[in-house]
DRENTORKOL-3810 file (N, C-alpha, C; in nm, 4 decimals):
REM DRENTORKOL-3810
@n.u->-15.6201; n.v->-0.8448; n.w->-5.3795; ca.u->-15.6111; ca.v->-0.9713; ca.w->-5.3300; c.u->-15.4561; c.v->-0.9881; c.w->-5.2947
@n.u->-15.4381; n.v->-1.0601; n.w->-5.1689; ca.u->-15.2948; ca.v->-1.0576; ca.w->-5.1328; c.u->-15.2581; c.v->-1.2224; c.w->-5.0972
@n.u->-15.1381; n.v->-1.2559; n.w->-5.0989; ca.u->-15.1128; ca.v->-1.3831; ca.w->-5.0424; c.u->-15.1537; c.v->-1.4175; c.w->-4.8825
@n.u->-15.2280; n.v->-1.5263; n.w->-4.8808; ca.u->-15.2812; ca.v->-1.5601; ca.w->-4.7816; c.u->-15.4046; c.v->-1.5564; c.w->-4.7639
@n.u->-15.4805; n.v->-1.4740; n.w->-4.8526; ca.u->-15.6101; ca.v->-1.4608; ca.w->-4.8591; c.u->-15.7072; c.v->-1.5877; c.w->-4.8926
@n.u->-15.8295; n.v->-1.6046; n.w->-4.8515; ca.u->-15.9100; ca.v->-1.7188; ca.w->-4.8646; c.u->-16.0148; c.v->-1.6351; c.w->-4.9383
@n.u->-16.0069; n.v->-1.6497; n.w->-5.0855; ca.u->-16.0925; ca.v->-1.5687; ca.w->-5.1483; c.u->-16.1077; c.v->-1.6504; c.w->-5.2920
@n.u->-16.2229; n.v->-1.6141; n.w->-5.3785; ca.u->-16.2064; ca.v->-1.6778; ca.w->-5.5251; c.u->-16.0979; c.v->-1.5763; c.w->-5.6049
@n.u->-16.0474; n.v->-1.7233; n.w->-5.6535; ca.u->-15.9354; ca.v->-1.6693; ca.w->-5.7256; c.u->-15.7724; c.v->-1.6679; c.w->-5.6490
@n.u->-15.7802; n.v->-1.7055; n.w->-5.5341; ca.u->-15.6447; ca.v->-1.7049; ca.w->-5.4637; c.u->-15.5919; c.v->-1.8436; c.w->-5.4440
@n.u->-15.4793; n.v->-1.8520; n.w->-5.3910; ca.u->-15.4154; ca.v->-1.9982; ca.w->-5.4167; c.u->-15.4862; c.v->-2.0963; c.w->-5.3516
@n.u->-15.5678; n.v->-2.0868; n.w->-5.2306; ca.u->-15.6241; ca.v->-2.2004; ca.w->-5.1792; c.u->-15.5343; c.v->-2.2743; c.w->-5.1326
@n.u->-15.4347; n.v->-2.2504; n.w->-5.0594; ca.u->-15.3284; ca.v->-2.3595; ca.w->-4.9937; c.u->-15.3970; c.v->-2.3701; c.w->-4.8436
@n.u->-15.4338; n.v->-2.4540; n.w->-4.7862; ca.u->-15.5134; ca.v->-2.4652; ca.w->-4.6664; c.u->-15.4784; c.v->-2.5835; c.w->-4.5970
@n.u->-15.4578; n.v->-2.5949; n.w->-4.4848; ca.u->-15.4389; ca.v->-2.7177; ca.w->-4.3666; c.u->-15.5409; c.v->-2.6877; c.w->-4.2772
@n.u->-15.6279; n.v->-2.8230; n.w->-4.2287; ca.u->-15.7134; ca.v->-2.8152; ca.w->-4.1740; c.u->-15.6571; c.v->-2.9090; c.w->-4.0449
@n.u->-15.6385; n.v->-2.8542; n.w->-3.9113; ca.u->-15.5711; ca.v->-2.9220; ca.w->-3.8151; c.u->-15.6957; c.v->-2.9206; c.w->-3.6973
@n.u->-15.6832; n.v->-3.0413; n.w->-3.6300; ca.u->-15.7580; ca.v->-3.0604; ca.w->-3.4765; c.u->-15.6735; c.v->-3.0311; c.w->-3.3956
@n.u->-15.6839; n.v->-2.9311; n.w->-3.3279; ca.u->-15.5660; ca.v->-2.8686; ca.w->-3.2103; c.u->-15.5827; c.v->-2.9618; c.w->-3.0808
@n.u->-15.6917; n.v->-3.0502; n.w->-3.0791; ca.u->-15.7023; ca.v->-3.1291; ca.w->-2.9436; c.u->-15.6589; c.v->-3.2579; c.w->-2.9612
@n.u->-15.6347; n.v->-3.2948; n.w->-3.0975; ca.u->-15.6130; ca.v->-3.4361; ca.w->-3.0887; c.u->-15.4580; c.v->-3.4709; c.w->-3.0430
@n.u->-15.4148; n.v->-3.5666; n.w->-2.9371; ca.u->-15.2809; ca.v->-3.6208; ca.w->-2.9150; c.u->-15.2206; c.v->-3.7462; c.w->-2.9892
@n.u->-15.1203; n.v->-3.7793; n.w->-3.0034; ca.u->-15.0872; ca.v->-3.8533; ca.w->-3.0581; c.u->-14.9156; c.v->-3.8794; c.w->-3.0265
@n.u->-14.8801; n.v->-4.0242; n.w->-3.0426; ca.u->-14.7467; ca.v->-4.0627; ca.w->-3.0287; c.u->-14.6601; c.v->-4.0801; c.w->-3.1659
@n.u->-14.5518; n.v->-4.0019; n.w->-3.1740; ca.u->-14.4758; ca.v->-4.0062; ca.w->-3.3162; c.u->-14.4070; c.v->-4.1495; c.w->-3.3088
@n.u->-14.4426; n.v->-4.2001; n.w->-3.4206; ca.u->-14.3865; ca.v->-4.3546; ca.w->-3.4606; c.u->-14.3132; c.v->-4.3501; c.w->-3.6174
@n.u->-14.2039; n.v->-4.3748; n.w->-3.6068; ca.u->-14.1368; ca.v->-4.3500; ca.w->-3.7357; c.u->-14.1997; c.v->-4.4628; c.w->-3.8338
@n.u->-14.2243; n.v->-4.5692; n.w->-3.8004; ca.u->-14.2985; ca.v->-4.6602; ca.w->-3.8623; c.u->-14.4346; c.v->-4.6361; c.w->-3.9404
@n.u->-14.4782; n.v->-4.5046; n.w->-3.8763; ca.u->-14.6018; ca.v->-4.4826; ca.w->-3.9378; c.u->-14.6100; c.v->-4.3487; c.w->-4.0093
@n.u->-14.4719; n.v->-4.3093; n.w->-4.0331; ca.u->-14.4538; ca.v->-4.1865; ca.w->-4.1254; c.u->-14.4468; c.v->-4.2161; c.w->-4.2560
@n.u->-14.4913; n.v->-4.1070; n.w->-4.3410; ca.u->-14.4541; ca.v->-4.1405; ca.w->-4.5008; c.u->-14.3419; c.v->-4.1200; c.w->-4.5314
@n.u->-14.2291; n.v->-4.0561; n.w->-4.4538; ca.u->-14.1190; ca.v->-4.0555; ca.w->-4.5111; c.u->-14.0449; c.v->-4.1743; c.w->-4.4802
@n.u->-13.9336; n.v->-4.2112; n.w->-4.5576; ca.u->-13.8666; ca.v->-4.3424; ca.w->-4.5852; c.u->-13.7332; c.v->-4.3453; c.w->-4.4856
@n.u->-13.7041; n.v->-4.2505; n.w->-4.4174; ca.u->-13.5743; ca.v->-4.2665; ca.w->-4.3371; c.u->-13.5642; c.v->-4.3760; c.w->-4.2430
@n.u->-13.6849; n.v->-4.4078; n.w->-4.1963; ca.u->-13.6994; ca.v->-4.5174; ca.w->-4.1012; c.u->-13.6538; c.v->-4.4983; c.w->-3.9576
@n.u->-13.6654; n.v->-4.3391; n.w->-3.9259; ca.u->-13.6132; ca.v->-4.3068; ca.w->-3.7925; c.u->-13.6667; c.v->-4.1391; c.w->-3.7659
@n.u->-13.6817; n.v->-4.1144; n.w->-3.6447; ca.u->-13.7345; ca.v->-3.9756; ca.w->-3.6080; c.u->-13.6950; c.v->-3.9304; c.w->-3.4675
@n.u->-13.6042; n.v->-3.8388; n.w->-3.4524; ca.u->-13.5516; ca.v->-3.7853; ca.w->-3.3166; c.u->-13.6855; c.v->-3.7576; c.w->-3.2382
@n.u->-13.8003; n.v->-3.7837; n.w->-3.2517; ca.u->-13.9056; ca.v->-3.7475; ca.w->-3.1934; c.u->-13.9794; c.v->-3.8852; c.w->-3.1449
@n.u->-13.9300; n.v->-4.0085; n.w->-3.1848; ca.u->-13.9915; ca.v->-4.1132; ca.w->-3.1590; c.u->-14.0381; c.v->-4.1013; c.w->-3.0174
@n.u->-14.1731; n.v->-4.1619; n.w->-2.9972; ca.u->-14.2108; ca.v->-4.1867; ca.w->-2.8664; c.u->-14.2680; c.v->-4.0688; c.w->-2.7997
@n.u->-14.2459; n.v->-3.9579; n.w->-2.8943; ca.u->-14.3019; ca.v->-3.8298; ca.w->-2.8171; c.u->-14.4391; c.v->-3.8168; c.w->-2.8393
@n.u->-14.5129; n.v->-3.7547; n.w->-2.7213; ca.u->-14.6745; ca.v->-3.7321; ca.w->-2.7399; c.u->-14.6682; c.v->-3.5754; c.w->-2.7911
@n.u->-14.7327; n.v->-3.5629; n.w->-2.8919; ca.u->-14.7588; ca.v->-3.4448; ca.w->-2.9359; c.u->-14.9116; c.v->-3.3999; c.w->-2.9601
@n.u->-14.9530; n.v->-3.2666; n.w->-2.9453; ca.u->-15.1042; ca.v->-3.2602; ca.w->-2.9432; c.u->-15.1116; c.v->-3.1460; c.w->-3.0693
@n.u->-15.2252; n.v->-3.1857; n.w->-3.1537; ca.u->-15.2621; ca.v->-3.0999; ca.w->-3.2744; c.u->-15.2128; c.v->-3.1835; c.w->-3.3935
@n.u->-15.3170; n.v->-3.2321; n.w->-3.4795; ca.u->-15.2904; ca.v->-3.3162; ca.w->-3.5951; c.u->-15.3555; c.v->-3.2560; c.w->-3.7195
@n.u->-15.2735; n.v->-3.2545; n.w->-3.8151; ca.u->-15.3385; ca.v->-3.1997; ca.w->-3.9373; c.u->-15.4154; c.v->-3.3318; c.w->-3.9812
@n.u->-15.5343; n.v->-3.2842; n.w->-4.0204; ca.u->-15.6486; ca.v->-3.3608; ca.w->-4.1083; c.u->-15.6515; c.v->-3.3707; c.w->-4.2362
@n.u->-15.6449; n.v->-3.2571; n.w->-4.3159; ca.u->-15.6534; ca.v->-3.2184; ca.w->-4.4461; c.u->-15.5398; c.v->-3.1267; c.w->-4.4975
@n.u->-15.5156; n.v->-3.1361; n.w->-4.6141; ca.u->-15.4273; ca.v->-3.0091; ca.w->-4.6500; c.u->-15.4749; c.v->-3.0117; c.w->-4.8049
@n.u->-15.5164; n.v->-2.8859; n.w->-4.8696; ca.u->-15.5338; ca.v->-2.8578; ca.w->-4.9838; c.u->-15.4230; c.v->-2.7555; c.w->-5.0341
@n.u->-15.3989; n.v->-2.8385; n.w->-5.1498; ca.u->-15.3098; ca.v->-2.7291; ca.w->-5.2363; c.u->-15.3774; c.v->-2.6653; c.w->-5.3548
@n.u->-15.3410; n.v->-2.5559; n.w->-5.3863; ca.u->-15.4388; ca.v->-2.4901; ca.w->-5.4958; c.u->-15.5708; c.v->-2.5362; c.w->-5.4969
@n.u->-15.6215; n.v->-2.5582; n.w->-5.3955; ca.u->-15.7799; ca.v->-2.5787; ca.w->-5.3940; c.u->-15.7993; c.v->-2.7232; c.w->-5.4188
@n.u->-15.6934; n.v->-2.8185; n.w->-5.4395; ca.u->-15.7140; ca.v->-2.9488; ca.w->-5.4373; c.u->-15.7046; c.v->-3.0124; c.w->-5.3244
@n.u->-15.7613; n.v->-3.0942; n.w->-5.2773; ca.u->-15.7316; ca.v->-3.1956; ca.w->-5.1677; c.u->-15.6231; c.v->-3.3018; c.w->-5.1827
@n.u->-15.4890; n.v->-3.2879; n.w->-5.1063; ca.u->-15.3795; ca.v->-3.3487; ca.w->-5.1363; c.u->-15.3362; c.v->-3.4678; c.w->-5.0258
@n.u->-15.4080; n.v->-3.4273; n.w->-4.8940; ca.u->-15.3769; ca.v->-3.5338; ca.w->-4.7953; c.u->-15.5214; c.v->-3.5290; c.w->-4.7034
@n.u->-15.5446; n.v->-3.6281; n.w->-4.6636; ca.u->-15.6801; ca.v->-3.6545; ca.w->-4.6323; c.u->-15.6806; c.v->-3.7746; c.w->-4.4859
@n.u->-15.6381; n.v->-3.7421; n.w->-4.3631; ca.u->-15.6520; ca.v->-3.8081; ca.w->-4.2675; c.u->-15.5494; c.v->-3.9341; c.w->-4.2709
@n.u->-15.4381; n.v->-3.8792; n.w->-4.3087; ca.u->-15.3081; ca.v->-3.9770; ca.w->-4.3221; c.u->-15.2901; c.v->-4.0542; c.w->-4.4486
@n.u->-15.3719; n.v->-4.0173; n.w->-4.5379; ca.u->-15.3417; ca.v->-4.0739; ca.w->-4.6598; c.u->-15.2819; c.v->-3.9449; c.w->-4.7838
@n.u->-15.1981; n.v->-3.9784; n.w->-4.8380; ca.u->-15.1464; ca.v->-3.8767; ca.w->-4.9225; c.u->-15.2250; c.v->-3.9204; c.w->-5.0648
@n.u->-15.2917; n.v->-3.7890; n.w->-5.1396; ca.u->-15.3499; ca.v->-3.8247; ca.w->-5.2459; c.u->-15.2949; c.v->-3.7774; c.w->-5.3892
@n.u->-15.3017; n.v->-3.8534; n.w->-5.4691; ca.u->-15.2480; ca.v->-3.8019; ca.w->-5.5970; c.u->-15.0908; c.v->-3.8177; c.w->-5.6149
@n.u->-15.0222; n.v->-3.7615; n.w->-5.7053; ca.u->-14.8861; ca.v->-3.7478; ca.w->-5.7503; c.u->-14.8211; c.v->-3.6244; c.w->-5.6998
@n.u->-14.6776; n.v->-3.6295; n.w->-5.6565; ca.u->-14.6274; ca.v->-3.5099; ca.w->-5.6082; c.u->-14.6317; c.v->-3.3972; c.w->-5.7276
@n.u->-14.6569; n.v->-3.2471; n.w->-5.6870; ca.u->-14.6867; ca.v->-3.1474; ca.w->-5.7937; c.u->-14.5627; c.v->-3.0406; c.w->-5.7825
@n.u->-14.4640; n.v->-3.0855; n.w->-5.6738; ca.u->-14.3880; ca.v->-2.9802; ca.w->-5.6785; c.u->-14.2351; c.v->-3.0130; c.w->-5.7762
@n.u->-14.1441; n.v->-2.9269; n.w->-5.7847; ca.u->-14.0233; ca.v->-2.9775; ca.w->-5.8687; c.u->-13.8998; c.v->-2.9174; c.w->-5.7423
@n.u->-13.8112; n.v->-2.9966; n.w->-5.7835; ca.u->-13.6868; ca.v->-2.9717; ca.w->-5.7010; c.u->-13.5986; c.v->-2.8492; c.w->-5.7645
@n.u->-13.5598; n.v->-2.7626; n.w->-5.6802; ca.u->-13.5073; ca.v->-2.6599; ca.w->-5.7123; c.u->-13.3684; c.v->-2.6478; c.w->-5.6377
@n.u->-13.2576; n.v->-2.6787; n.w->-5.7199; ca.u->-13.1283; ca.v->-2.6921; ca.w->-5.6644; c.u->-13.0566; c.v->-2.5443; c.w->-5.6244
@n.u->-13.0180; n.v->-2.5738; n.w->-5.4814; ca.u->-12.9430; ca.v->-2.4399; ca.w->-5.4292; c.u->-12.8314; c.v->-2.4428; c.w->-5.5022
@n.u->-12.7964; n.v->-2.2925; n.w->-5.5256; ca.u->-12.6576; ca.v->-2.2379; ca.w->-5.5963; c.u->-12.5373; c.v->-2.2529; c.w->-5.5002
END
């Protein structure tokens, strides 16, 4: 088994994307808190629908599910 495999006992980190869905970028709709984006008003095509981390659904159609699971690694 190698990194990137979709198989039993693999990491199961997956992203499901609708490659045909278009949307307009709006900072107000972002999960991030900075309040701006350099892409404001830009139309993009291809939208993430679901994200699985270690086999667990963590993002579903605009909703972040559960608590953050990562940890901050300070750069040297």
